[in-house]
C-alpha positions in Angstrom: -1.2 40.3 -7.6 -3.3 40.0 -10.7 -4.4 36.6 -11.9 -6.0 35.3 -15.0 -9.6 33.9 -14.6 -10.4 31.3 -17.3 -14.0 31.8 -18.4 -14.2 29.3 -21.3 -12.1 26.5 -22.6 -9.6 27.5 -25.2 -10.3 27.0 -28.9 -8.3 27.1 -32.1 -8.6 30.4 -34.0 -10.1 30.6 -37.5 -7.7 31.4 -40.3 -10.1 33.2 -42.7 -11.7 36.6 -42.2 -15.0 35.1 -43.5 -15.1 32.7 -40.5 -13.7 35.0 -37.8 -14.9 34.4 -34.2 -15.8 36.6 -31.3 -14.4 33.8 -29.0 -17.5 33.5 -27.0 -18.3 37.3 -27.1 -15.2 37.8 -25.0 -14.0 41.3 -24.0 -10.6 39.8 -23.1 -8.9 37.0 -25.0 -5.8 35.1 -24.1 -4.0 34.2 -27.3 -1.2 31.6 -27.2 1.0 31.4 -30.3 2.5 27.9 -29.8 4.0 27.9 -33.3 7.6 28.4 -34.3 6.8 31.4 -36.4 5.2 34.9 -36.3 1.4 34.9 -36.4 -0.7 37.8 -37.7 -3.9 38.5 -35.7 -6.8 40.3 -37.3 -9.5 42.1 -35.3 -12.6 43.4 -36.9 -16.1 44.7 -36.1 -17.8 42.2 -38.4 -17.0 38.8 -40.0 -15.2 39.5 -43.3 -15.2 43.3 -42.8 -12.7 45.4 -44.6 -12.0 47.4 -41.4 -9.7 44.8 -39.9 -6.8 45.9 -37.9 -3.7 43.7 -37.5 -0.9 43.0 -35.1 1.8 40.3 -35.0 2.7 37.8 -32.3 6.2 36.4 -32.0 6.7 32.6 -31.9 5.9 30.9 -28.6 4.3 33.9 -27.0 1.1 34.8 -25.1 -0.9 38.0 -25.5 -4.0 39.3 -23.8 -6.3 41.1 -26.2 -8.9 43.5 -25.0 -11.7 44.0 -27.4 -15.4 44.9 -27.8 -17.4 41.6 -27.1 -18.9 41.6 -30.6 -15.5 42.2 -32.3 -14.2 39.1 -34.1 -10.6 37.8 -34.6 -8.8 35.6 -37.0 -5.2 34.6 -37.4 -2.8 33.7 -40.2 -2.2 30.3 -38.6 -4.3 28.5 -36.1 -3.3 29.4 -32.5 -5.1 28.9 -29.2 -7.6 31.5 -27.8 -9.5 31.5 -24.6 -12.1 33.9 -23.1 -10.6 35.2 -19.9 -10.9 37.9 -17.2 -8.6 39.2 -14.5 -8.9 39.0 -10.7 -6.9 40.2 -7.7 
């Protein structure tokens, strides 16, 4: 059975591309959309870069995002993000 290993305390995501965060240089991020609406998540190689890719998270959902440690994320509305890993 796979379990989530919490590596760092969760933080609130930034809502502007110019202040995006790598979430502690995480390669795996647990995102928790605790809002009542859809949230857009942006992932980019650099803060403010034009090469951002996006996905949406439904209301009241959790996603695990695998990324390159230097990649940064930002969201349309603040949600919770934590650097995590997985263990058996």
